[in-house]
C-alpha positions as CSV (number, residue, x, y, z in Angstrom):
1,X,63.5,-47.4,44.4
2,X,64.2,-44.3,42.4
3,X,62.9,-46.1,39.3
4,X,59.7,-47.0,41.1
5,X,59.2,-43.4,42.2
6,X,59.8,-42.1,38.7
7,X,57.2,-44.6,37.3
8,X,54.6,-43.5,39.9
9,X,55.3,-39.8,39.1
10,X,54.9,-40.4,35.4
11,X,51.6,-42.2,35.9
12,X,50.3,-39.3,38.1
13,X,51.4,-36.7,35.5
14,X,49.6,-38.7,32.8
15,X,46.5,-38.9,35.0
16,X,46.6,-35.2,35.6
17,X,46.9,-34.5,31.9
18,X,43.9,-36.8,31.2
19,X,41.8,-35.1,33.9
20,X,42.7,-31.6,32.6
21,X,41.9,-32.6,29.0
22,X,38.7,-34.3,30.0
23,X,37.5,-31.3,31.9
24,X,38.4,-29.0,29.0
25,X,36.4,-31.2,26.6
26,X,33.6,-31.4,29.0
27,X,33.6,-27.6,29.3
28,X,33.4,-27.3,25.5
29,X,30.5,-29.7,25.4
30,X,28.6,-28.1,28.2
31,X,25.3,-26.8,26.8
32,X,24.5,-23.1,27.1
33,X,22.2,-22.2,30.0
34,X,18.6,-22.5,28.9
35,X,19.3,-24.8,26.0
36,X,16.3,-26.9,25.4
37,X,13.7,-24.5,26.9
38,X,14.8,-20.9,26.2
39,X,14.2,-19.3,22.8
40,X,17.7,-17.9,22.9
41,X,20.0,-20.2,24.9
42,X,22.6,-18.3,26.9
43,X,20.6,-15.1,27.0
44,X,21.3,-13.0,30.1
45,X,18.2,-11.3,31.6
46,X,14.9,-10.8,30.0
47,X,12.3,-13.6,29.3
48,X,10.5,-15.2,26.3
49,X,7.6,-12.7,26.4
50,X,7.0,-13.3,22.7
51,X,8.9,-16.6,22.5
52,X,11.3,-16.6,19.5
53,X,9.8,-13.4,18.1
54,X,9.8,-9.7,18.5
55,X,6.6,-7.7,17.9
56,X,6.8,-5.4,14.9
57,X,5.7,-2.0,16.2
58,X,3.0,0.0,14.4
59,X,2.1,-2.8,12.1
60,X,-0.4,-2.4,10.6
61,X,-0.5,1.4,10.7
62,X,-3.8,3.1,11.8
63,X,-6.5,2.8,9.1
64,X,-6.6,6.6,8.8
65,X,-3.1,6.6,7.4
66,X,-4.1,4.6,4.4
67,X,-7.8,5.3,4.0
68,X,-9.1,8.9,3.6
69,X,-12.0,9.7,5.8
70,X,-11.1,7.1,8.4
71,X,-10.0,9.3,11.2
72,X,-11.5,7.9,14.3
73,X,-12.1,4.4,12.9
74,X,-10.1,1.3,13.6
75,X,-10.0,-2.5,13.0
76,X,-12.9,-4.6,14.0
77,X,-13.3,-8.3,14.9
78,X,-10.3,-9.6,13.0
79,X,-11.2,-13.2,12.1
80,X,-8.2,-14.4,10.0
81,X,-5.0,-13.4,8.3
82,X,-3.1,-15.0,5.4
83,X,0.3,-13.9,4.2
84,X,0.6,-14.5,0.4
85,X,4.0,-12.8,0.9
86,X,5.4,-10.2,3.3
87,X,4.2,-7.5,0.9
88,X,0.6,-8.9,0.5
89,X,-1.1,-9.9,3.7
90,X,-4.8,-10.6,3.6
91,X,-7.1,-9.7,6.5
92,X,-10.8,-10.6,6.9
93,X,-12.8,-8.7,9.6
94,X,-16.3,-7.7,10.6
95,X,-16.4,-4.1,9.3
96,X,-14.9,-1.3,11.3
97,X,-15.2,0.0,14.9
98,X,-15.1,3.6,16.2
99,X,-11.7,4.3,17.7
100,X,-11.5,5.0,21.4
101,X,-9.7,8.1,22.6
102,X,-6.0,7.5,23.5
103,X,-6.5,8.7,27.0
104,X,-8.4,6.2,29.2
105,X,-11.5,7.7,30.8
106,X,-11.7,8.3,34.5
107,X,-12.6,5.3,36.6
108,X,-16.2,5.0,37.7
109,X,-16.9,3.1,40.9
110,X,-20.0,0.9,40.9
111,X,-20.8,-0.1,44.5
112,X,-24.4,-1.0,43.5
113,X,-22.9,-4.0,41.7
114,X,-20.7,-5.1,44.6
115,X,-17.6,-4.1,46.6
116,X,-14.6,-3.3,44.4
117,X,-16.6,-3.0,41.1
118,X,-15.4,-0.2,38.9
119,X,-14.8,0.6,35.2
120,X,-12.5,0.9,33.5
121,X,-10.2,-1.5,35.4
122,X,-6.5,-0.8,35.4
123,X,-4.7,-2.7,32.5
124,X,-7.9,-4.3,31.4
125,X,-9.4,-3.7,27.9
126,X,-12.0,-1.0,27.4
127,X,-14.1,-3.3,25.2
128,X,-14.4,-6.7,23.7
129,X,-14.4,-6.2,19.9
130,X,-16.5,-9.4,19.3
131,X,-19.5,-7.9,21.2
132,X,-19.2,-4.4,19.6
133,X,-20.6,-5.1,16.1
134,X,-23.3,-7.4,14.7
135,X,-23.0,-9.9,11.9
136,X,-23.8,-8.7,8.4
137,X,-27.3,-10.1,8.5
138,X,-28.1,-8.3,11.7
139,X,-27.0,-4.7,10.9
140,X,-30.5,-3.5,10.5
141,X,-31.9,-5.0,13.7
142,X,-32.6,-2.8,16.7
143,X,-30.3,-3.1,19.7
144,X,-27.1,-3.7,17.8
145,X,-25.5,-0.3,18.2
146,X,-25.6,2.7,16.0
147,X,-24.5,2.1,12.4
148,X,-22.2,4.8,11.2
149,X,-21.5,5.9,14.8
150,X,-20.4,2.8,16.7
151,X,-19.5,0.7,13.7
152,X,-19.5,0.6,9.9
153,X,-20.0,-2.4,7.7
154,X,-17.2,-1.8,5.3
155,X,-13.7,-3.0,4.6
156,X,-14.3,-6.6,5.5
157,X,-11.4,-7.7,3.3
158,X,-8.2,-5.8,3.1
159,X,-4.6,-6.3,2.0
160,X,-1.6,-4.9,3.9
161,X,2.0,-4.5,2.8
162,X,5.1,-5.2,4.8
163,X,5.2,-1.6,6.1
164,X,1.7,-1.8,7.5
165,X,-0.1,0.2,4.8
166,X,-3.5,-0.9,3.4
167,X,-2.8,-1.4,-0.3
168,X,-6.0,-3.1,-1.5
169,X,-9.6,-2.6,-0.5
170,X,-12.1,-5.3,-1.5
171,X,-15.1,-3.1,-0.7
172,X,-17.0,-4.3,-3.8
173,X,-17.8,-7.5,-1.8
174,X,-18.8,-5.9,1.5
175,X,-22.4,-6.6,0.7
176,X,-21.7,-10.3,0.5
177,X,-20.4,-11.0,4.0
178,X,-22.2,-12.1,7.1
179,X,-19.1,-13.1,9.2
180,X,-16.0,-13.8,7.1
181,X,-14.2,-16.4,9.0
182,X,-11.2,-17.8,7.1
183,X,-9.1,-16.6,4.1
184,X,-6.7,-18.9,2.2
185,X,-4.7,-19.3,-1.0
186,X,-3.7,-22.8,-2.2
187,X,0.1,-23.1,-2.5
188,X,-0.6,-25.4,-5.5
189,X,-2.6,-22.9,-7.5
190,X,-0.5,-20.9,-10.0
191,X,-3.3,-18.4,-10.3
192,X,-3.5,-17.8,-6.5
193,X,-7.2,-17.7,-6.2
194,X,-8.4,-16.3,-2.9
195,X,-10.9,-18.4,-0.8
196,X,-13.0,-17.0,2.0
197,X,-15.2,-19.0,4.3
198,X,-18.2,-17.1,5.7
199,X,-19.4,-18.9,8.9
200,X,-22.7,-17.2,9.6
201,X,-23.5,-16.8,5.9
202,X,-23.1,-20.6,5.4
203,X,-21.0,-20.4,2.3
204,X,-17.5,-20.4,0.8
205,X,-16.4,-18.1,-2.0
206,X,-13.5,-18.3,-4.5
207,X,-12.2,-15.1,-6.1
208,X,-9.5,-14.2,-8.6
209,X,-6.3,-13.1,-6.9
210,X,-7.1,-9.4,-7.4
211,X,-10.6,-9.7,-6.1
212,X,-12.2,-8.5,-9.4
213,X,-14.2,-11.6,-10.0
214,X,-16.2,-14.1,-7.9
215,X,-15.3,-17.3,-9.6
216,X,-17.2,-20.0,-7.6
217,X,-19.7,-20.2,-4.7
218,X,-20.0,-23.2,-2.4
219,X,-23.1,-23.5,-0.3
220,X,-26.1,-21.1,-0.5
221,X,-25.6,-17.7,1.2
222,X,-28.1,-17.1,4.0
223,X,-29.5,-20.7,3.9
224,X,-28.2,-23.2,6.4
225,X,-28.6,-26.9,5.7
226,X,-26.9,-30.3,5.7
227,X,-27.1,-31.4,2.1
228,X,-24.4,-31.1,-0.7
229,X,-25.5,-27.6,-1.5
230,X,-25.8,-26.2,2.0
231,X,-23.6,-25.7,5.0
232,X,-24.4,-24.8,8.6
233,X,-21.8,-22.3,9.8
234,X,-18.6,-23.7,8.2
235,X,-15.3,-22.6,9.8
236,X,-12.0,-23.3,8.0
237,X,-10.7,-24.9,4.8
238,X,-7.3,-26.4,3.9
239,X,-5.6,-27.7,0.7
240,X,-4.0,-31.1,0.5
241,X,-2.6,-30.8,-3.0
242,X,-3.4,-29.3,-6.4
243,X,-6.5,-31.5,-6.7
244,X,-7.9,-31.8,-3.2
245,X,-9.1,-29.6,-0.4
246,X,-11.1,-30.0,2.9
247,X,-13.8,-27.9,4.5
248,X,-14.8,-28.0,8.2
249,X,-18.5,-27.6,8.5
250,X,-18.2,-26.8,11.4
251,X,-19.9,-24.8,14.2
252,X,-23.3,-26.3,13.9
253,X,-22.9,-29.1,11.4
254,X,-20.4,-31.8,12.4
255,X,-18.7,-32.9,9.3
256,X,-15.5,-32.6,7.2
257,X,-16.1,-32.5,3.5
258,X,-13.4,-33.6,1.0
259,X,-13.6,-31.8,-2.5
260,X,-11.7,-31.9,-5.7
261,X,-10.9,-28.5,-7.2
262,X,-14.0,-28.6,-9.5
263,X,-16.1,-28.6,-6.4
264,X,-17.1,-32.3,-6.6
265,X,-17.5,-34.0,-3.2
266,X,-15.2,-36.9,-2.8
267,X,-15.9,-37.9,0.8
268,X,-17.4,-36.6,4.0
269,X,-17.4,-37.8,7.6
270,X,-18.2,-36.9,11.1
271,X,-21.0,-37.3,13.6
272,X,-22.5,-35.0,16.3
273,X,-21.0,-35.7,19.7
274,X,-22.7,-36.1,23.1
275,X,-21.8,-32.5,24.1
276,X,-19.0,-30.2,25.1
277,X,-16.4,-32.1,27.1
278,X,-18.3,-35.3,27.0
279,X,-17.3,-37.0,23.7
280,X,-14.5,-39.5,23.4
281,X,-15.6,-41.6,20.4
282,X,-13.5,-41.3,17.2
283,X,-15.2,-39.4,14.4
284,X,-17.7,-37.7,16.8
285,X,-17.2,-34.0,17.7
286,X,-18.7,-30.8,18.9
287,X,-17.6,-27.6,17.1
288,X,-15.2,-28.5,14.3
289,X,-13.2,-25.3,14.6
290,X,-10.0,-25.8,12.7
291,X,-8.6,-28.2,10.2
292,X,-5.0,-28.8,8.9
293,X,-3.2,-31.4,6.7
294,X,0.3,-32.8,6.4
295,X,0.6,-33.3,2.6
296,X,3.7,-35.5,3.0
297,X,1.8,-38.2,4.9
298,X,-1.7,-37.1,3.7
299,X,-3.1,-37.0,7.2
300,X,-6.0,-34.7,8.2
301,X,-6.0,-33.0,11.6
302,X,-9.4,-32.0,12.9
303,X,-9.9,-29.6,15.9
304,X,-12.7,-31.1,18.0
305,X,-12.7,-27.8,19.9
306,X,-15.4,-28.3,22.5
307,X,-13.9,-31.7,23.5
308,X,-10.4,-30.3,23.7
309,X,-8.7,-32.8,21.3
310,X,-7.1,-33.3,17.9
311,X,-8.5,-36.2,15.9
312,X,-6.2,-37.5,13.1
313,X,-7.5,-39.2,10.0
314,X,-6.2,-40.5,6.7
315,X,-7.1,-38.5,3.6
316,X,-10.4,-40.4,3.2
317,X,-11.6,-40.0,6.8
318,X,-10.4,-43.2,8.4
319,X,-9.5,-42.6,12.1
320,X,-5.9,-43.0,13.0
321,X,-5.2,-41.5,16.4
322,X,-5.8,-38.4,18.6
323,X,-4.4,-36.4,21.5
324,X,-6.0,-34.1,24.1
325,X,-5.2,-30.5,24.8
326,X,-6.7,-31.1,28.2
327,X,-4.4,-34.1,28.9
328,X,-7.4,-35.9,30.2
329,X,-8.4,-33.3,32.8
330,X,-11.6,-31.3,32.5
331,X,-12.0,-27.8,33.8
332,X,-8.7,-26.5,32.4
333,X,-8.7,-23.1,30.7
334,X,-7.7,-24.4,27.3
335,X,-9.9,-23.4,24.3
336,X,-8.1,-24.0,21.0
337,X,-9.5,-21.6,18.5
338,X,-7.7,-23.0,15.5
339,X,-4.4,-24.6,14.4
340,X,-2.1,-24.9,11.4
341,X,0.4,-27.5,10.2
342,X,3.4,-25.9,8.7
343,X,6.3,-27.1,6.6
344,X,8.3,-28.0,9.7
345,X,5.7,-30.8,10.2
346,X,4.6,-29.3,13.5
347,X,1.1,-28.4,14.6
348,X,0.8,-24.9,16.0
349,X,-2.4,-24.0,17.9
350,X,-3.9,-20.7,19.1
351,X,-5.3,-21.2,22.6
352,X,-7.9,-18.6,23.5
353,X,-8.1,-19.9,27.1
354,X,-4.4,-19.5,28.0
355,X,-3.6,-16.8,25.4
356,X,-0.7,-18.8,24.1
357,X,0.6,-20.2,20.8
358,X,1.3,-23.9,21.4
359,X,3.5,-26.2,19.4
360,X,3.2,-30.0,19.0
361,X,4.8,-32.6,16.8
362,X,2.4,-34.6,14.7
363,X,2.2,-37.4,17.2
364,X,1.0,-34.9,19.7
365,X,4.1,-34.4,21.9
366,X,4.1,-31.0,23.4
367,X,7.1,-28.9,22.3
368,X,6.9,-25.3,23.3
369,X,4.4,-22.4,24.0
370,X,4.6,-18.7,24.4
371,X,2.3,-15.7,24.7
372,X,0.5,-13.7,27.4
373,X,-2.8,-11.9,27.7
374,X,-3.0,-8.2,27.2
375,X,-3.7,-5.2,24.9
376,X,-0.1,-4.1,24.8
377,X,1.7,-4.7,21.5
378,X,2.3,-8.4,21.2
379,X,-0.4,-9.3,23.8
380,X,-2.9,-12.0,23.0
381,X,-6.6,-12.0,23.4
382,X,-8.7,-14.4,21.3
383,X,-6.2,-15.3,18.6
384,X,-8.5,-16.8,15.9
385,X,-6.3,-17.0,12.8
386,X,-2.5,-17.5,12.1
387,X,-0.2,-17.3,9.2
388,X,3.5,-17.3,8.4
389,X,5.3,-15.9,5.3
390,X,8.4,-17.1,3.5
391,X,10.7,-14.8,5.5
392,X,9.6,-16.4,8.7
393,X,7.4,-13.6,10.0
394,X,4.4,-14.8,12.0
395,X,0.9,-13.1,12.0
396,X,-2.1,-13.4,14.3
397,X,-5.7,-12.2,14.0
398,X,-7.6,-11.7,17.3
399,X,-11.4,-11.6,17.6
400,X,-11.4,-10.1,21.1
401,X,-8.6,-7.5,20.7
402,X,-9.8,-6.6,17.3
403,X,-6.4,-6.4,15.6
404,X,-3.9,-8.3,13.6
405,X,-0.2,-8.4,14.6
406,X,3.1,-9.2,13.0
407,X,6.0,-10.8,14.8
408,X,9.5,-11.1,13.3
409,X,12.1,-13.7,14.3
410,X,14.6,-12.7,17.1
411,X,18.3,-12.8,16.2
412,X,19.7,-16.1,17.5
413,X,16.4,-17.7,18.3
414,X,16.1,-21.4,18.3
415,X,14.4,-22.2,14.9
416,X,12.7,-25.2,16.6
417,X,10.6,-22.8,18.6
418,X,9.4,-20.8,15.6
419,X,6.1,-21.4,13.8
420,X,7.3,-23.0,10.5
421,X,7.2,-21.4,7.1
422,X,4.4,-22.1,4.7
423,X,4.5,-25.3,2.5
424,X,6.4,-24.7,-0.7
425,X,4.2,-23.2,-3.4
426,X,4.2,-23.0,-7.1
427,X,3.9,-19.2,-7.1
């Protein structure tokens, strides 16, 4: 009897030890709160206002701190940003805008327009930068504001260092621009030529890295068209390798053009779609506003903006698959301005409709998004261009806010939620 009791007691003790050890192991393996959806798992309080990033304050600094005679002037419609390095960040914009006073004006009520109408509205912007300055070919037309008072057509291309200072002014080319839209440097080019696409000027220009020489011109400035020597409002370009790049042509034409680095056309594809939100056929689109590549698989990702989808092709334009930003439902606020594919093999998109930066894997699975609308530091309003540098900083250029911004990684942030670093370069 005593032996039986001892046996039962020993078994119970062993079971208790097993349960205790099991619970201890389970506790060790228990994931941190927020793991899988929070930028910093385990964080107490706060929220992912800027996702895995912190906004870098006072970057860039006011133009007047770098440029003599620019008191009262500020950034204009910032179209794109490209980080050659943290110390050399390119900006393309539509000239300069007069700076508003720091103090907001007194609210004016406008009952003649309807009940509750007033301006300015609390927390809302004072102006939309995109409507405050004409394109370069319209600066002499009446009704486009007062040149020299409301806006100035200068400093369309600038270079900014890590501290936010303007360190280069490419004013020698201001006369060339209509609406500079995209700026890029090929990671495969040891000479680091600078490429700028001008949408409303219908051309693409290649410069030496210091901007001293215009090396090559694609398209015919001021002349839209559809043949090999003309574009009709091209948008973005991207480099596949040291021998190949692609141009999205673009707003009005509906084609992607594949070039070698000598400017020879290797292929082109694309047909005009039925209309915004109506097209579902492969290779048809409305507003080709963004293009990216994955050089490891040699796939080309095309932003069919007005139809809310990514179309994926092989390097010669053969259709592979697609996914929808709308997820099959029309009427959503999504409006993807542009996207990039970074070295983490993810596609990161700037959504003007929801004011978010949105990440997908290259099969189209949604991964993460962050961002909110506003004019406060870090707020989004019309992000049109994006870039990262080799330190992991993330940059945005906004057409509606009229500013570029710099975000730095938060300590402890999940790297899976960060926009990936650039593709390795030969620089």
